[in-house]
C-alpha positions in Angstrom: -18.9 0.2 -38.7 -18.9 -3.7 -38.6 -15.8 -3.6 -41.1 -14.0 -1.1 -38.9 -14.7 -3.2 -35.8 -13.4 -6.3 -37.5 -10.2 -4.5 -38.5 -9.8 -3.3 -34.9 -10.3 -6.9 -33.6 -7.7 -8.2 -36.2 -5.2 -5.5 -35.2 -5.6 -6.3 -31.5 -5.2 -10.2 -32.1 -3.7 -11.7 -28.9 -4.6 -8.8 -26.7 -8.1 -9.7 -25.6 -6.6 -12.1 -23.1 -5.4 -9.1 -21.1 -9.0 -8.4 -20.2 -9.1 -11.4 -17.9 -7.2 -9.9 -15.0 -9.2 -6.7 -15.4 -12.4 -8.6 -15.1 -11.1 -10.5 -12.0 -9.9 -7.2 -10.4 -13.2 -5.5 -11.0 -15.2 -8.4 -9.5 -13.0 -8.2 -6.4 -13.4 -4.5 -6.1 -17.2 -5.0 -6.4 -17.1 -7.5 -3.6 -15.4 -5.1 -1.2 -17.8 -2.3 -2.1 -20.8 -4.4 -1.0 -22.7 -3.0 2.0 -23.1 -6.5 3.5 -21.4 -9.9 3.2 -22.9 -11.9 0.3 -23.7 -15.6 0.9 -20.7 -17.9 0.5 -22.5 -20.1 -2.0 -22.9 -17.2 -4.3 -19.4 -17.2 -5.7 -19.4 -21.0 -6.2 -22.7 -20.6 -8.2 -21.3 -17.9 -10.3 -18.2 -20.0 -11.2 -20.2 -22.9 -12.0 -22.6 -21.0 -14.3 -19.7 -19.2 -16.0 -18.0 -22.6 -16.7 -21.2 -23.9 -18.2 -21.7 -20.9 -20.4 -18.0 -21.2 -21.5 -18.3 -24.8 -22.4 -21.5 -24.1 -24.4 -20.0 -21.2 -26.3 -16.6 -22.6 -27.0 -17.0 -22.7 -30.7 -18.3 -19.0 -30.9 -15.3 -16.7 -30.3 -17.1 -13.5 -29.2 -19.4 -15.5 -26.8 -16.3 -17.5 -25.6 -14.5 -14.2 -24.8 -17.5 -12.9 -22.8 -17.9 -16.2 -21.0 -14.2 -16.3 -20.2 -14.4 -12.8 -18.7 -17.4 -13.8 -16.7 -15.4 -16.9 -15.3 -12.5 -14.7 -14.4 -14.8 -12.3 -12.6 -16.6 -15.1 -10.8 -13.3 -16.7 -9.7 -12.1 -13.3 -8.3 -15.4 -12.7 -6.4 -15.6 -16.4 -5.1 -11.9 -16.2 -4.0 -12.5 -12.9 -2.1 -15.4 -14.5 -0.3 -13.4 -17.6 0.7 -10.4 -15.5 1.8 -12.7 -13.5 4.1 -14.5 -16.5 5.5 -11.1 -18.3 6.2 -9.8 -15.3 8.3 -10.2 -15.6 12.0 -13.2 -13.6 13.4 -12.6 -10.4 15.2 -11.5 -10.6 18.9 -12.9 -8.7 21.9 -10.2 -6.4 23.3 -10.9 -5.2 26.9 -10.3 -1.6 27.9 -7.5 -0.9 30.4 -4.3 -2.8 31.1 -4.1 -6.6 30.5 -1.5 -9.2 31.0 -0.6 -10.4 27.6 1.2 -13.7 27.0 2.1 -15.3 23.7 4.8 -16.6 21.4 7.0 -14.1 19.5 6.5 -14.4 15.8 8.2 -11.2 14.7 10.6 -8.6 16.1 10.8 -5.2 14.6 13.3 -2.5 15.3 11.8 1.0 15.8 13.6 4.4 16.3 14.7 3.9 19.9 12.7 0.8 20.7 11.5 -2.5 19.6 8.1 -4.0 18.6 7.2 -7.7 18.9 4.3 -9.6 17.3 2.7 -12.3 19.5 1.1 -15.3 18.1 -1.7 -17.1 19.8 -1.8 -14.4 22.6 -4.0 -14.7 25.7 -5.2 -11.9 27.8 -5.3 -12.3 31.6 -4.9 -16.1 31.3 -7.9 -16.5 29.0 -8.1 -18.8 26.0 -5.4 -18.1 23.3 -6.7 -16.0 20.3 -6.4 -17.1 16.7 -5.3 -13.5 15.9 -2.0 -11.8 16.7 -1.1 -8.8 18.8 1.6 -6.2 18.2 3.3 -4.8 21.2 5.7 -1.9 21.4 8.3 -2.4 24.1 9.5 0.3 26.4 12.4 2.4 25.5 15.4 1.0 27.3 14.0 -2.5 27.5 17.0 -4.6 26.4 15.6 -8.1 27.4 17.2 -10.6 24.9 14.4 -11.9 22.8 14.2 -14.4 19.8 11.5 -15.5 17.5 9.6 -18.6 18.9 10.2 -17.5 22.6 7.2 -17.2 24.9 6.9 -14.0 26.8 4.6 -12.2 29.1 4.0 -8.4 29.7 1.4 -5.9 31.1 0.2 -3.7 28.4 -2.4 -1.3 27.1 -4.1 -2.7 24.1 -6.2 -1.0 21.5 -8.5 -2.5 18.8 -8.0 -1.0 15.4 -9.8 2.3 15.1 -12.8 3.1 12.8 -12.0 5.4 9.8 -11.2 9.0 10.7 -13.9 10.1 8.3 -16.3 8.3 6.0 -14.4 6.7 3.2 -11.0 7.2 5.0 -8.3 4.7 5.6 -9.8 1.5 7.0 -7.5 0.1 9.6 -10.0 -2.5 10.7 -10.0 -4.1 7.2 -6.2 -3.9 7.0 -5.7 -5.6 10.3 -8.4 -8.2 9.7 -6.6 -9.6 6.6 -3.3 -9.2 8.3 -4.5 -11.5 11.1 -4.1 -8.8 13.9 -6.5 -8.4 16.9 -4.9 -5.3 18.5 -1.8 -3.1 18.9 -0.5 -1.6 22.1 2.5 -0.8 24.3 4.1 -2.5 27.2 3.8 -0.9 30.7 6.9 -2.5 32.0 9.8 -4.8 30.8 8.7 -7.9 29.0 9.3 -11.2 30.8 10.5 -14.3 29.0 8.5 -17.5 30.1 10.0 -20.1 27.9 12.9 -20.7 25.6 12.5 -20.6 21.8 12.1 -24.1 20.2 14.4 -25.3 17.6 14.2 -22.9 14.7 11.8 -23.5 11.9 12.7 -21.9 8.6 10.5 -18.9 9.4 12.0 -18.4 12.9 15.5 -18.9 11.4 14.8 -16.1 8.8 13.4 -13.8 11.5 16.5 -14.3 13.7 18.8 -13.9 10.6 17.2 -10.6 9.8 17.7 -9.4 13.4 21.5 -10.4 13.2 21.9 -8.6 9.9 20.2 -5.6 11.3 22.4 -5.6 14.5 25.6 -6.0 12.4 24.7 -3.2 10.1 23.7 -0.7 12.9 26.9 -1.6 14.8 28.9 -0.1 11.9 26.6 2.6 10.4 24.8 5.4 12.3 21.1 5.3 12.4 20.4 7.8 9.5 22.2 5.6 6.9 22.2 2.3 8.8 18.4 2.1 9.2 18.1 2.5 5.4 20.7 -0.3 4.9 18.7 -2.5 7.3 15.6 -1.8 5.2 17.3 -2.8 1.9 18.5 -6.2 3.3 15.8 -7.2 5.8 12.7 -5.4 4.5 12.2 -3.8 7.9 11.8 -0.1 7.4 10.5 0.7 11.0 13.9 1.9 12.3 14.1 4.8 9.9 13.6 8.1 11.6 10.2 9.8 10.9 11.9 13.0 9.5 14.1 11.0 7.2 11.2 9.0 6.0 9.1 12.2 5.2 12.0 13.6 3.2 12.2 10.4 1.1 8.4 10.7 0.5 8.6 14.4 -0.4 11.5 13.7 -2.8 9.5 11.0 -4.6 12.0 8.4 -3.5 9.7 6.4 -1.1 9.9 3.4 -3.5 13.6 3.0 -2.5 12.5 2.3 1.1 9.7 -0.2 0.0 11.6 -3.2 -1.0 10.0 -4.3 -4.3 10.6 -4.7 -8.0 13.5 -2.3 -8.1 15.5 -4.1 -5.6 14.7 -7.5 -6.9 15.6 -6.4 -10.4 19.0 -5.0 -9.1 19.8 -8.2 -7.2 18.8 -10.5 -10.1 20.6 -8.2 -12.6 23.8 -8.4 -10.6 23.5 -12.2 -10.2 22.7 -12.7 -13.9 25.7 -10.6 -15.0 28.0 -12.2 -12.5 26.9 -15.8 -13.4 27.1 -15.3 -17.1 30.5 -13.6 -16.8 31.9 -16.6 -14.8 30.4 -19.2 -17.0 31.8 -17.6 -20.0 35.4 -17.5 -18.7 35.9 -21.2 -19.5 35.8 -21.7 -23.2 34.7 -25.3 -23.0 31.8 -24.4 -20.6 30.9 -21.5 -22.8 30.6 -23.7 -26.0 28.9 -26.6 -24.4 26.5 -25.2 -21.9 23.4 -22.9 -22.3 25.1 -20.1 -20.4 22.3 -17.6 -20.7 19.5 -19.8 -19.5 21.7 -21.1 -16.6 22.6 -17.5 -15.6 18.8 -16.7 -15.7 17.9 -19.6 -13.3 20.7 -18.6 -11.0 19.5 -15.0 -11.0 16.0 -16.2 -10.2 17.4 -18.2 -7.3 19.2 -15.1 -6.0 15.9 -13.2 -6.3 14.0 -15.9 -4.3 16.7 -15.7 -1.7 16.5 -12.0 -1.4 12.7 -12.1 -1.3 12.8 -14.6 1.6 15.4 -12.4 3.5 13.3 -9.3 3.1 9.9 -10.8 4.1 8.4 -12.0 0.9 5.8 -9.0 0.9 3.4 -8.6 -1.9 5.5 -6.2 -4.1 8.3 -8.8 -3.9 6.0 -11.7 -4.8 4.7 -9.7 -7.8 8.3 -9.1 -8.9 9.2 -12.8 -8.4 6.1 -13.8 -10.6 7.3 -11.6 -13.3 10.8 -12.7 -12.9 9.7 -16.3 -13.1 8.0 -15.6 -16.4 11.1 -13.7 -17.7 13.3 -16.7 -16.8 10.9 -19.0 -18.6 11.0 -16.8 -21.6 14.8 -16.8 -21.7 14.9 -20.6 -21.4 12.5 -21.2 -24.2 13.7 -18.4 -26.3 10.6 -16.3 -26.1 10.1 -12.6 -25.3 11.0 -12.2 -21.7 8.9 -9.2 -20.7 5.3 -8.8 -21.9 1.8 -7.6 -21.0 0.8 -11.3 -21.0 3.3 -12.0 -18.3 2.1 -9.1 -16.3 -1.6 -10.2 -16.7 -0.7 -13.7 -15.5 1.3 -12.3 -12.5 -1.6 -10.1 -11.6 -4.1 -13.0 -11.7 -1.9 -15.2 -9.5 -1.6 -12.5 -6.9 -5.4 -11.7 -7.0 -6.2 -15.3 -6.5 -3.8 -15.7 -3.7 -4.6 -12.4 -1.8 -7.6 -10.8 -3.3 -7.5 -8.0 -0.7 -4.3 -6.8 -2.4 -6.4 -5.2 -5.1 -7.6 -2.4 -2.8 -4.0 -1.9 -1.4 -1.6 0.8 -2.4 1.2 -1.6 -3.2 -0.7 -3.7 -5.9 -2.1 -0.5 -7.5 1.1 1.5 -7.6 3.4 -1.4 -8.6 1.2 -2.9 -11.4 0.3 0.5 -12.8 4.0 1.4 -13.0 5.0 -1.9 -14.7 2.1 -1.7 -17.0 3.1 1.9 -18.1 6.7 0.8 -18.6 6.0 -2.1 -20.8 3.5 -0.2 -22.9 5.6 2.9 -23.0 8.8 1.3 -24.2 6.8 -0.8 -26.7 5.4 2.4 -28.2 8.8 4.0 -29.1 11.2 2.7 -31.7 14.5 1.0 -30.5 17.7 2.6 -31.6 21.1 1.1 -31.6 24.0 2.8 -29.8 26.6 1.2 -32.1 29.0 3.8 -33.4 27.8 6.5 -31.2 30.3 8.6 -29.1 30.4 8.1 -25.3 28.7 11.4 -24.7 25.8 10.5 -26.9 25.5 7.1 -25.2 25.5 8.7 -21.8 22.9 11.2 -22.9 20.7 8.4 -24.3 21.1 6.4 -21.0 20.0 9.5 -19.0 17.0 10.0 -21.4 16.0 6.5 -20.9 16.3 6.8 -17.2 14.2 10.0 -17.3 11.5 8.3 -19.6 11.4 5.3 -17.1 10.8 7.6 -14.1 8.2 9.6 -16.1 6.3 6.5 -17.0 6.5 4.8 -13.7 6.0 7.8 -11.6 3.2 9.3 -13.8 1.3 6.0 -13.9 1.5 5.4 -10.2 0.9 9.0 -9.1 -2.9 9.0 -9.3 -3.0 5.9 -7.0 -0.6 7.6 -4.6 -2.9 10.7 -4.6 -5.9 8.4 -4.0 -4.3 6.5 -1.1 -2.2 9.2 0.5 -3.8 12.5 -0.7 -0.4 13.9 -1.8 1.8 14.0 -4.9 5.6 14.8 -5.3 6.3 16.9 -8.4 10.2 16.5 -8.2 10.2 12.8 -8.6 12.1 12.8 -12.0 15.3 14.7 -10.9 15.5 12.8 -7.6 15.3 9.4 -9.4 17.8 10.5 -12.0 20.4 10.6 -9.2 19.2 8.2 -6.6 18.3 5.1 -8.7 21.6 4.8 -10.4 23.4 5.3 -7.1 21.3 2.5 -5.5 21.8 0.1 -8.4 25.5 0.6 -9.0 26.9 1.5 -5.6 24.6 0.9 -2.6 23.1 -2.5 -3.5 26.3 -4.1 -4.8 28.2 -3.1 -1.8 25.4 -4.3 0.5 25.3 -7.7 -1.2 29.1 -7.9 -0.7 28.7 -7.1 3.0 26.2 -9.8 3.4 28.6 -12.3 1.9 31.4 -11.1 4.3 29.2 -10.9 7.5 29.7 -14.7 8.4 33.4 -14.0 8.6 33.2 -10.7 10.5 34.5 -8.7 7.6 31.4 -6.7 6.6 32.6 -3.3 7.7 34.9 -2.5 4.7 31.8 -3.0 2.4 29.3 -1.4 4.8 31.3 1.9 5.3 31.4 2.9 1.6 27.8 1.7 1.3 26.9 4.2 4.0 28.6 6.9 1.9 26.3 6.2 -1.0 23.2 6.2 1.3 24.4 9.5 2.8 24.3 11.1 -0.5 20.8 9.9 -1.1 19.8 11.2 2.4 21.4 14.6 1.6 19.5 14.7 -1.7 16.1 14.0 -0.1 16.8 16.6 2.5 17.4 19.2 -0.2 14.6 18.3 -2.4 12.2 18.2 0.5 13.0 21.9 1.2 12.2 22.9 -2.3 8.9 24.9 -2.8 5.8 22.7 -3.1 7.9 19.5 -2.7 4.8 17.7 -1.4 1.5 18.9 -2.6 -1.5 18.1 -0.4 -4.7 17.0 -2.2 -8.3 16.4 -1.0 -9.4 12.7 -0.8 -10.2 11.5 -4.3 -13.6 10.1 -5.0 -13.8 6.4 -5.9 -15.4 7.3 -9.2 -12.4 9.5 -10.1 -9.8 6.9 -9.5 -11.8 4.2 -11.2 -12.1 6.4 -14.4 -8.4 7.2 -14.3 -7.4 3.5 -13.8 -9.8 2.5 -16.7 -8.3 5.1 -19.0 -4.8 4.0 -18.2 -5.4 0.3 -18.7 -7.3 1.1 -22.0 -4.4 3.2 -23.2 -1.8 0.6 -22.4 -3.2 -2.7 -23.3 -4.2 -2.0 -27.0 -1.9 -1.3 -30.1 -4.1 0.6 -32.4 -5.4 4.3 -32.4 -8.7 3.5 -30.4 -6.3 3.1 -27.4 -6.3 6.9 -27.3 -9.8 6.9 -25.9 -8.1 6.1 -22.6 -6.9 9.8 -22.5 -10.5 11.3 -22.4 -11.4 8.7 -19.6 -8.5 9.8 -17.5 -9.4 13.4 -18.1 -12.9 12.8 -17.1 -11.6 11.1 -13.8 -9.6 14.3 -13.2 -12.6 16.4 -13.7 -14.7 14.3 -11.3 -11.9 14.8 -8.8 -11.7 18.6 -9.4 -15.5 19.0 -9.0 -15.7 16.9 -5.8 -16.7 19.1 -2.9 -15.3 18.6 0.5 -17.8 18.3 3.4 -19.1 21.4 5.2 -19.0 19.6 8.6 -17.0 16.8 9.9 -17.4 15.2 13.3 -15.0 12.5 14.7 -16.1 9.2 16.0 -15.7 10.5 19.6 -17.1 13.9 18.9 -13.9 15.4 20.3 -12.9 16.9 16.9 -15.4 19.0 15.0 -14.6 20.9 11.8 -17.1 23.3 10.2 -16.7 25.4 7.0 -17.5 29.0 7.4 -17.0 30.9 4.2 -13.5 30.4 3.0 -12.3 29.3 6.5 -12.4 25.8 8.1 -12.9 26.2 11.8 -11.7 23.5 14.1 -13.3 22.9 17.6 -11.1 20.6 19.6 -12.1 19.0 22.9 -9.7 17.8 25.7 -8.1 14.3 24.9 -8.8 14.6 21.2 -6.8 12.3 19.0 -3.8 13.7 17.3 -3.8 10.7 14.8 -7.4 11.5 13.8 -6.5 15.1 13.3 -3.6 14.2 11.1 -5.9 12.1 9.0 -8.2 15.1 8.7 -5.4 17.3 7.4 -5.9 16.6 3.6 -9.8 16.5 3.7 -9.9 20.2 2.6 -6.7 20.0 0.5 -4.1 22.5 1.4 -6.5 24.7 3.2 -5.5 25.1 6.9 -7.8 24.5 9.9 -8.4 27.6 12.0 -9.2 27.2 15.7 -12.7 28.4 16.3 -13.3 31.1 19.0 -16.7 30.6 20.6 -17.2 33.0 23.5 -20.6 31.7 24.4 -22.2 28.3 24.8 -23.2 28.6 21.2 -22.0 30.2 18.0 -23.0 30.1 14.4 -20.6 29.1 11.7 -22.3 29.8 8.4 -25.6 27.7 8.6 -24.3 25.4 11.3 -24.9 26.0 14.9 -22.2 24.7 17.3 -23.5 24.1 20.8 -21.3 23.4 23.8 -23.9 23.1 26.5 -27.6 23.0 25.6 -30.1 24.5 25.6 -29.5 27.1 22.9 -31.2 29.4 20.4 -31.6 27.1 17.4 -33.2 29.7 15.1 -31.9 30.2 11.6 -29.7 27.1 11.7 -29.8 24.1 9.3 -27.8 21.7 11.5 -26.8 21.6 15.2 -23.4 20.1 16.2 -22.3 19.4 19.7 -19.7 17.3 21.5 -22.3 16.6 24.1 -25.6 14.8 23.9 -28.3 17.2 22.7 -31.2 15.2 23.7 -33.6 17.0 21.4 -32.5 20.5 22.6 -33.2 21.9 19.1 -36.5 20.1 18.5 -36.7 18.9 14.9 -33.6 20.5 13.8 -31.1 17.9 12.4 -28.3 17.3 14.9 -25.0 15.6 15.2 -24.0 15.0 18.8 -22.0 12.5 20.9 -24.8 9.9 20.6 -24.9 10.3 16.8 -21.2 9.4 16.3 -21.4 6.6 19.0 -24.1 4.9 16.9 -22.7 5.8 13.4 -19.0 6.5 13.6 -17.6 9.7 12.1 -20.1 11.9 10.2 -19.7 14.2 7.3 -22.4 16.8 6.2 -23.0 19.0 3.2 -25.2 22.0 3.4 -26.4 23.4 0.0 -29.1 26.1 -0.2 -30.6 25.1 3.1 -30.6 21.3 2.1 -28.7 18.9 4.3 -26.9 15.6 3.3 -25.2 13.4 5.8 -22.7 10.5 5.2 -21.6 8.2 8.1 -18.8 5.6 8.6 -21.6 3.2 9.2 -23.1 3.8 5.8 -19.7 3.5 4.1 -18.4 0.5 5.9 -21.6 -1.5 6.0 -21.8 -4.8 8.0 -18.7 -6.7 6.9 -16.8 -9.3 8.9 -13.9 -6.8 9.5 -16.2 -4.1 10.8 -16.6 -4.0 14.6 -20.5 -4.0 15.2 -22.0 -0.6 15.5 -24.4 0.0 18.6 -28.1 -0.3 17.8 
């Protein structure tokens, strides 16, 4: 056994460093899973202890590796603590209309309207907040606005909602790290109160994006123009909802999310053009390092594109990888490697540790990890001497293999985050990705270059033709049977097992890597065996769902939230919700007693549920009523052979800085 382990260690020489980002990410996940905020000094103590152990064990390779992993984990945990502590505290948002004043930090185009983000906002003349407010302007409000301008408006504001069900999407945590206090809508036209100051770089970029969007939409209609705006400003909010759903159903949502694909196309075009131009002059080609210079110019083009599109996390991840690729080209080393991906992951986790729990980080890094490992696992073949038909077939197979690796690796994380998968992603990508790479993006970049001269239309119009083909493709695929499969929420244990199996399969070279496959299968088994709740009550008790046999009965009160109901849709997978018909004040649905107006006959029930306060109407019978959800948020219940188990938002969220305090 010892000899076998030694042979495995020798075969995997140089790969153990890949465990460092895994340890760091695991510690960050552990931090976010805690029920309460740990003391700030804990992370610093762990880092200091890990450094001491690392120094003491430096001459002992196995102990040194363990100490290095402990140090990486400690750094991740400590950085997550500091990141949370540095964020501004939650702000109190009053109910009802308020006069909101602030400085515009961002302007977004929405279908038929605009949305502004206000920095340092004040409510009804109060002290400015440290957090920002997003405000949707009224349809038809054409008030000229610019980033940096101060404005005022009467608006309805809403603090971020609690999760729609325990373990559901946590908008509070999302907004906390995004620096947002509230969102809302203007009740009247916005009123400018001061001019914009001289442009800072950030303001200049925001206004430039707005000008680019305006120029594009002046030439192209909204169905194609909104996608062109997304590709070159990063703002996808103007895309019509139906069109967005079609892209998601076709497995082409990544085209709308500016990320590695787009940066790769821009840098590839820049690299090819720069190398071609530098090679035209014989003396330059012989005396200059043409390839490294072209790589640097391509990286600068990628940086410019990232700045133009908002420098979001996927872009930053791609730029981190691109920087390593450029460095590899300059020094003559392998450009794309798992080590480079590991370094990029650690940089992003230390910069924004909350990214680890986000869909962008999970899907993008899983896709790139699978691509690097997948192509390293197959032998390379030369296309020299092959016919054009065989070369074309080889390119199509490579593209299909690429789509299979990237889509297959990121699919479990999409299922975990969105409770849906798209089975037709391979044929959709076979057509759409080449069209974007060789038609849409090149023409779009040409249009950007021509915009200062007012000559962008000749490039934008054919660009729109290419986008129209993709829109047509998504419309057709979205109409195919089972184009978008709804799944029940995946347990945390399931996605952790799948992620562990995927990472184990990809980071090693030798046969023990295959142990990752049983891990992933075990994760799928945990997912398959997960049982949806028998009862679900919303945080305001206006929505109640109760399982009765094979049916899920929905009881909906007036003014119930449509958004919460939409969040509930995948809780029972593809099983529809049936409107319950209660002809009396009470009705039994399985072992659950639903009560509209107490008192009621509580005999033979295991649980009483009501949208009204029950006030002990059923004696000692466990009950979920309006008071229950007021104190604990949304509540789930499982009833098994007369035994009852409850789970609440309050239990899952804990007492963290981003959680609005629950009533005592």
